Every structure is written in structure tokens, then in C-alpha cells.
N, C-alpha and C positions, 0 to 999 in steps of 0.2 A: 600708724603709731598706736601701741598698746596703752590703754588708759588704766590708771590705778583704780582698784576697787577695794572697798572695805566695809565692814559691818560695825555699826555703832553699838557697843555692848550695853549702853544705858537704855536706849529706846528700841534696840533690836532692828534698826533700819539698815537695809543693804543699799549701798551707794554705787552707782556707776558714774559715767561721765556726765557732767552738767555744765552748760555754758553759763558762766558767771559774768553778767554784764556789770557795767559801772553803776554805782549807786547814785551818781549825780550827773545823769545825762541830760542836763538842762542848759548847756552852754557854759557852765562854770568849769574851772579846771579840776582835773582829778586830784584827789588828796591821797598821797601815798605815805604810809607810816613805816618807819624803820625800827624793827624790834631787835634789840641787842640780846634778849634772853627768851627767844622763841620757845625753846625746849621746856621751860618751866611753866608755860601758859597752859591752862586747862582748856577743855573744849568750850566751856562757857566763856572764858576769857577771849578766845578767838572769835566767837560769835558776837560778843559785845564790841570787840574791835571792828568787826565787819559792819557794825551799825554806824560807825563814824568814818572809817577809811575805805576807799575804793579797793586798794590793794595793800599788801604788807610785804616789805623786803626784810630779809634777815640772813646773815651769814651762817646762822645756826642750821640752815638747810644742808650745808656741807656736812655737818656732823650727823644730822638725821639720816641722810642718804648713806653715809658710811656705816652707821650703826645697823640700819635695816639689812645690810648684807651679812651680818654676823649674829643677830638675835631675832627672836620672834617679833615681827612688825606690829603685832597687837600689843606689845609692851610699850611702856612710856619711860621718859627720863626720870620722873618722880611718880609716886603713887597717884598724885592728883593731876599730872600733866596729860595733855592730849597724846594719844598714841602716835607712834611713828607712822602707822598706817594712815591715820587721819591727816597728819602733816603732809605725807606724800600725796594723798588725794587732793588736798587744798593747793598743793603745788601743781598738780596735774590740771586742775581747773583754772589755774593762773591767778588765784587770789594771793597765794604766797609765791615769792620768787627770790632767787639768790642774786644779790647785786654784784657778786664776784663772777657771774657768768653773763654771757650776752643776753639782753632782755629788750623788750619793746614797750613803749608807752604810746598807745594809739598807733599812728603811722611812723613814729620816731624810733629808730633803732639805736641801742647803746652797746658798745663793745664790752668785753670782759674787763672789769675793774676800771671802767672809764671814769668813775666818780672818785677814784682814789688819788691822793697826791702821789708824786713820783716815789717818795721814800717808802710809802706803803706798798706800791706796786712792786718794788724790788724784793719784797718779802714773800710774794706769792709763789707758791709751788703746789703741785698736785697733791702733795702729802700734808701741807700745812698752810692754812689760810692766815691772813694778817691778824685775825681776831685771837690767834694763839699767842701773839707777841705784842699786840697793841690793845689798850683798853677798849673793850667792845662797844661801850656806850659812846665814847667820844669818836670812835671810828665811824659808827653808824650816823652820828650827828653830823659829822663832816660830809658823808655821802649824801645825806638828806639835803644839806645846805647847797651842795654842788648841783644836785638834781633840780632843786627849786630855782636855782640861778639860771638854768637853761631856758626857763619860761615855758617848757613843755607841759609842766604840771606843778602842783604845789606838793611839798613834801616836808615832813617833820619827824622827829624821833618820838617813839612811844615810851612814856615814862614807865620804868619797871624797877622794883626794889628801891635802892637808894641812889638812883641815877641822878637825882637833882640835889644831892648832898653837897656837891662842889661844882664849880667854884662858888664862893660866897656871894659874889656879885650876880645880880639877876638881869640877864639880857632879855630883849623882847622875845628872842627865840626860846629861851628857857621858860619864860613866863607862859608862852603859848603851849609848850609841852605840859606845863603844870595845869593849865586851864583844861586842856584836852583830857588829861588824866582824871580830873574831877568830874568832867562830863561823863566819861565812860563809867565811872563809879556810880553814876545816877541811873544807868541803864539796868533793866531787870536782872536779878541774880539767879534766875531759874533757867537760863538758856541751855544748860546741860541737857535738859529734857525736851528741847525743841529741835526738830529735824533741820538740817542745813537747807533743804528745799524751801522751808517756810521762811527762813532768814533771807534767802536769796529772793524769793517772791516778794517779801516785804520791801527789800531794797529797790526793787524795780517798779513799785507802785508810784504813780504820778504824784499823789499827795505826799508820799514819803520823800521823794526827790525835792519837792518844793520846800518842805519843812526843813530838810537837811541843808539845803543851800542857805536858808536864813540862819540856821544854827552855826554854820561855818563862818558866815559873815560876822556874827556876834563873837565867835572865837577869835577871829583876826583882830577885831576891835579891842577885845580884852587883853590881847598880847601887849598892848601899850600901857596897861594899868599895872602899877607896882603893888600887887595884892598877894597876900599869903594864901596857901591852899584853903585854910579855914574861912578866910574872907570871900574867896571865890565860891566856896560851897554855900555860904550863907547868901551870897548874891543870887546864885542859881535857884536855891530853894525859895527865896523870897519872890523872884520873878515868876517861877513856875506856879507858886501859890496864888499870886495875883491873876495870872492867866486862867488858872482852873476856876477860880471864884467868879471871874467875869464870864467865862464860858458856861458855867452852871446857871448863872442869872440869865444869860442869853437863851439857854435851852428852855428855861422855865417860860420866858417870854414867848419863845417859838411854840411851846406846847399850848399855852393859853391864848396866844394871839390869833391863830386860825379859827378857834372856836368863836371868839369874840367877833372876828370878821364875818364868819359865816352867819351868825345871828343878826348882825347889823347890816351887812351888805347884800347877802343873797336874797332876802325878801324884796329889797329894793330892785335888785337886778331882775328878778322874775317879774315883778310888776312892770318894770320898764319894757321888758320884752313882750309881755302880754298886751301892753298898751301901745306897742310899736314905737317906742322912744329909744332908738338905737344909740343916740348920743349919751343919754343917761346910763344906758347899759354898759357902754364902753368906759365911762368914767368909773363905774363900780368895779369892772375888771381891772382897770388901771390901778385902783386903790389897793387891790390884792397884790399886784406885782410890785408896787412901790413898797409895801410892807416887807416883802421878801428881800428886796434890795437893801432896805434899811438894816435888816438883821445881818446881812452879809457885810455891810459897812461897819457895823458894830464889832463884828468878829475881826475884821481887818485892823481895827484901831485898838484892839484889846491890849492892855499892858502885858509885857512878858511874851508877846507873840513870837519873838525871835527864838525863844526856847520851847516853843510848842512841841518840837520834835521829841523832847524828853518824856512828857506825859503820854505822847502819842505812841512811843515804843512800849511804855508800861501798859497801856490799854490793849495792846496787841499780844503781849507775851506774859504779863505778870500772873495770869490766872492758870498757868500751866503747872501741873504737878506730875510726879512720877507715876 
């Protein structure tokens, strides 16, 4: 099978085939996002989405593949959108997939249009997908709901443009979409200048996975809270601020703590060893270990820890420039 290749014009990076593993290989279910408006997403939008979702499904891949047969694949749908070449490459590495074609999630296989209601399946043809006749957002939302109902993975719609403008009533599903959208907006805005390999490597780090699982748990819990986007944003910023302030204090304690321990315990340790008092020496070593454990416990109990993934992504990517 020939793999798609492309050159990122922003950073001049040439891409071949890369194995893109799950971002949350910790026993938690995969989270798949359904994007109704894939073609208007920039390269940075796609990378920020990859920081929250394991994979992204979109019927827009139908249009992207059709367009690349007639225009320069280095072009894009809009001046700020990701190129058709990049979209094709992300499909090749299986981060993006078309839910109207057969696809797999782990060991589970899904036939073409398996997530669609019968009335939508009747509209499918090789020339015209259902998105041409049915509102794209609600169609993708329905497919996400059906996929999540299988229990194979978790799935939700990705908020884009005015997707959340209607209906006026806010369901738990729509609330979760809104919370996820606010979370993604908190991720670094400079990812256009970051290579996909760096994003992929970041997703696969053990610390990333653990923090991401906690963030997704918080996301699920917040789906039951009737909050407006402004209130969600304020809750996130407040929690992140509390977490960062606590971590800063802990880092200061960690910086000065070892020096204090060294000055107070090491002389006693050396004296005990010289005088052949192994019990006292062991107690001194134990005091050092207990101090480290105490610091770890303080970090575990830090307020806002569930949202630690947000500043963690910022610390990894925010210092990038063109």
C-alpha cells in the first residue's frame, strides 16, 4: 500500500508514514471526535484537536479526496485551512477517517455507514454523501452517539462555528461538546509551527496519558453541569491557576528542602557511619525518602490537578516560534 507524503510549507518538514498510536493507552476508552467542518480547520486546529481526541471522523474526507483528484493537493479549502495533502496524510496514518467507509476501532470492525439511521443510508451514493442533503453537524452528532452506544469507545461531536446555536435546550451531550470546545481553546495557539512528530511523541508519553485520562474524567463530570461557555472557561482558568500556584510552591519547597535536609541530616549520617551506628544511619536515610514521598503526596492532592494537562501542554509547546 502506497503511503501519502507531503511537505509542511510552514516548517519545511517532509513527512512519510508514521504510526500514530492512541493518546490514551491506559485502559480508558478511546475518545473519537466527529468533525462536521474538517475542511475549514487549520493545521494548528488539527493538532490541538489531536491533544484531546485519539482519532477524528469526518465526512469531509469524501470531499477532500474528490478535490485532490482535480486540484493541486498543496492547496486548501480556505487560505487558513490545512492543505488537502495534510488531510490525506492524516487519513493515511489513521488519525482521520471517513465514517461513511468501513473502519475499525481497535479489534472492532464497522461497515460502511453502520452508524447512520436507515433514512440516511438510503441517501448514500458514490457521487453524493448524506452531508450534501442532511445538516452535517446533526448527522455527525448522531453517528457519534451511535458509536458511543456500542461501548467500543467514547465518541462526541467537535464544536465548530455555530454548531451549538440550536436547539435552545442544553442536553448533557451538547454540554460536553461545549466543555471540550473550551478545553481545546486553552491549548497553545502556536501549533502551526510544531511538527506532527512532536505532537505524536507528546501524545505517547506516559505522563501525558495519565494527565489526559484525568482531564477526560473531568470533562465527563462537567457534562452534567448546566454552565455557559463563559462559566466553563472561568472554572477552567480558576482551577488551572490554583494548580499552578500550588505546584510553584511545591517546587520552591523541593528546591530548598534538599539543601536543608543535607545540612541537617548528612552530618548526622556520616557521624553514625563513622561510629558504626547503622540504625541511626538508616533512620537518616529514611528521613530523606519520607521527605520525597511527602512532596509527591502534596502534588497528588493539589487543587485543580484534574486539569493539569492544560498547563502541561502549554509548557511543552508554548515557547515555539516561527
